[in-house]
Residue, then its C-alpha position, 0 to 999 in steps of 0.5 A: m487503542e492508544t495513539k503512536g502519534e503521527l509516523p511517516k510512511t513511504y507509499q508507491t503512487p503512479y506518479g512516484e514515491v510519496v512520504v505521508d506522516r499518518h496516525v497509527y495506533q495500537r493497544a494498550g497491551g501491544g501488538k498489531t497497529y491499526c492506521p485509519l488511513e490505510r484502511e480507508a484509502r485501501i492501501i495494498i501494503t504500501s502501493t495505491p489501488l490504481f498503481a497496484k492495478q497498473v503494475s498487476s496488469k502489466f504482469a499479467y500481459g507479458s506472461a501471456r505474451k510469453c505463453i503465446a510466443t513459444 
């Protein structure tokens, strides 16, 4: 794998958006890129695990509340 250098990416956190310069790697022939930070930090698309858990909890609670009310 060859490095593409440090590329900035915006991540969503419970405390707001954060822009991080992270190393990105790609095979010499092109194709899918690999970012060790996203794999090790378990980033979900652009969200940290805690932020994703908070958002999914709010969606789940809102749906359950609608079903009970009707």
